[in-house]
KEKE-3310 file (N, C-alpha, C; in steps of 0.2 Angstrom, whole numbers, plus 5000, padded with zeros to 4 digits):
npx = (5004:5010:5020:5013:5007:4994:4981:4983:4976:4963:4952:4958:4963:4951:4944:4954:4953:4940:4929:4917:4917:4904:4901:4907:4907:4908:4912:4905:4904:4916:4928:4942:4946:4957:4958:4952:4938:4930:4916:4915:4905:4902:4901:4903:4913:4906:4903:4912:4907:4904:4893:4885:4876:4879:4891:4892:4891:4904:4919:4926:4941:4948:4956:4966:4971:4969:4961:4946:4930:4914:4898:4886:4868:4865:4872:4886:4903:4913:4927:4931:4944:4951:4943:4937:4926:4918:4910:4895:4890:4877:4877:4890:4905:4915:4931:4943:4958:4961:4949:4942:4931:4932:4925:4921:4911:4903:4902:4892:4880:4880)
npy = (4994:5006:5008:5010:5022:5023:5030:5030:5026:5032:5037:5045:5055:5061:5066:5075:5084:5090:5082:5070:5053:5043:5030:5013:5003:4986:4981:4968:4962:4960:4959:4954:4944:4946:4959:4969:4979:4995:5006:5022:5031:5048:5063:5079:5093:5108:5123:5137:5152:5156:5159:5152:5158:5172:5172:5176:5190:5194:5203:5200:5196:5198:5184:5185:5199:5204:5214:5222:5213:5215:5210:5203:5203:5193:5182:5182:5187:5202:5210:5226:5231:5221:5217:5204:5191:5180:5165:5161:5147:5138:5146:5146:5155:5154:5156:5155:5158:5153:5150:5161:5173:5183:5198:5211:5220:5219:5228:5237:5232:5231)
npz = (5000:5004:4995:4983:4985:4991:5001:5018:5035:5033:5041:5050:5042:5036:5048:5052:5042:5045:5043:5048:5051:5049:5047:5042:5029:5023:5007:5000:4988:4978:4966:4968:4981:4989:4990:5000:5001:5006:5010:5015:5025:5026:5035:5029:5032:5039:5029:5035:5040:5027:5014:5001:4993:4994:4989:4975:4976:4978:4973:4957:4948:4932:4925:4916:4916:4929:4931:4937:4936:4928:4932:4921:4917:4909:4913:4913:4916:4913:4907:4905:4903:4896:4887:4888:4891:4903:4905:4916:4923:4929:4940:4943:4941:4927:4927:4919:4912:4899:4894:4891:4882:4868:4868:4862:4861:4872:4882:4878:4882:4896)
capx = (5000:5014:5024:5008:5004:4987:4980:4982:4973:4958:4948:4961:4963:4944:4943:4959:4950:4934:4924:4915:4915:4898:4901:4911:4903:4912:4909:4906:4904:4922:4931:4947:4945:4963:4958:4946:4935:4925:4913:4915:4899:4905:4898:4908:4913:4901:4907:4912:4906:4903:4886:4886:4872:4882:4898:4891:4892:4911:4922:4930:4946:4950:4962:4971:4974:4969:4956:4939:4925:4907:4893:4880:4862:4864:4876:4894:4907:4916:4932:4932:4951:4954:4937:4936:4920:4919:4903:4893:4886:4873:4879:4897:4909:4921:4936:4949:4961:4961:4942:4939:4928:4933:4918:4923:4905:4899:4901:4886:4875:4881)
capy = (5000:5012:5008:5012:5028:5023:5034:5026:5029:5037:5040:5051:5061:5064:5070:5081:5089:5092:5078:5065:5046:5040:5023:5010:4997:4982:4979:4960:4959:4962:4954:4950:4943:4948:4966:4971:4986:4998:5012:5026:5036:5054:5070:5084:5099:5114:5129:5141:5159:5157:5158:5151:5163:5178:5172:5180:5197:5196:5206:5195:5199:5195:5180:5187:5205:5206:5220:5220:5210:5217:5205:5205:5200:5187:5176:5182:5192:5205:5215:5232:5232:5216:5215:5197:5188:5174:5163:5159:5141:5136:5150:5145:5158:5150:5161:5152:5162:5149:5149:5168:5174:5189:5201:5218:5224:5217:5234:5241:5228:5231)
capz = (5000:5004:4988:4978:4987:4994:5008:5025:5040:5030:5046:5053:5037:5036:5054:5052:5038:5048:5042:5053:5049:5052:5047:5037:5027:5019:5001:4999:4981:4975:4961:4971:4988:4992:4990:5004:4999:5010:5008:5020:5026:5029:5035:5027:5037:5037:5027:5040:5038:5020:5012:4994:4989:4994:4985:4969:4978:4979:4967:4954:4944:4925:4926:4911:4917:4935:4931:4940:4931:4929:4930:4916:4919:4905:4915:4911:4918:4908:4909:4900:4901:4891:4882:4888:4894:4906:4907:4922:4921:4935:4946:4944:4936:4924:4927:4917:4906:4892:4892:4890:4876:4866:4868:4862:4861:4878:4886:4876:4886:4903)
cpx = (5004:5018:5019:5005:4997:4987:4979:4979:4968:4954:4951:4962:4956:4943:4948:4956:4943:4928:4922:4914:4909:4897:4905:4908:4908:4909:4910:4906:4910:4925:4937:4946:4951:4963:4952:4944:4930:4922:4913:4909:4902:4901:4903:4908:4909:4906:4907:4912:4906:4896:4887:4882:4875:4889:4898:4892:4899:4913:4927:4935:4947:4956:4968:4975:4974:4964:4950:4934:4918:4903:4887:4874:4861:4869:4883:4897:4911:4921:4932:4939:4953:4949:4936:4930:4921:4912:4902:4888:4883:4876:4886:4901:4915:4926:4943:4952:4960:4954:4938:4937:4929:4926:4919:4917:4900:4897:4895:4880:4875:4878)
cpy = (5006:5013:5011:5019:5029:5027:5029:5030:5034:5040:5046:5057:5064:5068:5076:5086:5092:5088:5073:5058:5044:5033:5020:5003:4993:4980:4972:4958:4962:4956:4950:4950:4945:4956:4969:4978:4988:5004:5016:5031:5042:5060:5075:5089:5104:5119:5134:5148:5161:5155:5158:5157:5170:5178:5176:5187:5199:5199:5201:5199:5195:5190:5182:5194:5207:5212:5217:5218:5213:5211:5207:5201:5193:5181:5176:5188:5195:5210:5220:5233:5228:5215:5207:5196:5181:5171:5161:5153:5139:5139:5149:5149:5154:5155:5157:5156:5159:5149:5156:5169:5181:5193:5209:5223:5223:5223:5238:5238:5228:5237)
cpz = (5000:4998:4982:4979:4989:5000:5013:5030:5038:5036:5049:5049:5037:5042:5054:5047:5040:5047:5048:5049:5052:5052:5041:5035:5022:5013:5000:4992:4977:4971:4964:4978:4992:4993:4994:5002:5004:5008:5015:5020:5030:5029:5034:5032:5034:5034:5033:5038:5031:5018:5004:4990:4989:4991:4979:4970:4978:4972:4964:4949:4937:4926:4921:4913:4925:4937:4934:4934:4934:4927:4926:4918:4915:4906:4912:4915:4913:4910:4903:4898:4895:4886:4882:4892:4897:4908:4914:4921:4928:4941:4947:4939:4934:4922:4925:4911:4899:4890:4891:4883:4874:4865:4868:4862:4867:4882:4884:4880:4893:4906)
residu = (MET:LYS:GLU:LEU:GLY:TYR:VAL:GLN:ASP:LEU:GLU:ALA:HIS:ILE:GLU:CYS:LEU:GLY:GLY:THR:VAL:GLU:GLY:VAL:VAL:GLU:ILE:THR:SER:LYS:ILE:ASN:PRO:LEU:ASN:PRO:THR:TYR:ALA:TYR:ILE:ILE:THR:PRO:PRO:MET:LEU:LYS:ASN:ILE:GLU:ILE:ALA:SER:ALA:MET:ASP:ASP:VAL:TYR:ALA:CYS:PRO:ASN:THR:GLY:ALA:PRO:LEU:VAL:GLN:HIS:GLU:LEU:ASP:PHE:PHE:TYR:SER:GLU:GLU:SER:LEU:LEU:ALA:TYR:PRO:ILE:ILE:SER:LYS:ILE:PRO:ILE:LEU:ARG:ALA:GLU:LEU:ALA:ILE:ILE:ALA:CYS:HIS:ALA:ASN:LYS:TYR:ILE)
# end
């Protein structure tokens, strides 16, 4: 296990990251009987002092220039400095430099 880089003492790692192990269930329908397999039932840590709904109120910066982005009601962010737009998909801003869209006329609609 050590040579292959498998995680050891998984329960300690989960608790160290703030999660809680609620249970461990052995998977009995496995192909290799020499490879014991388990499913961990975990309660993840709660986000502290972060409200996902208010995250969209934060100020975002263009990944290419660092300039502030302006949010458009049609679900994209726009940089007036770089003329680049970044989509928002399912309320998640896609702020990757390589996925920017050239939008030289977007400032007319903001």
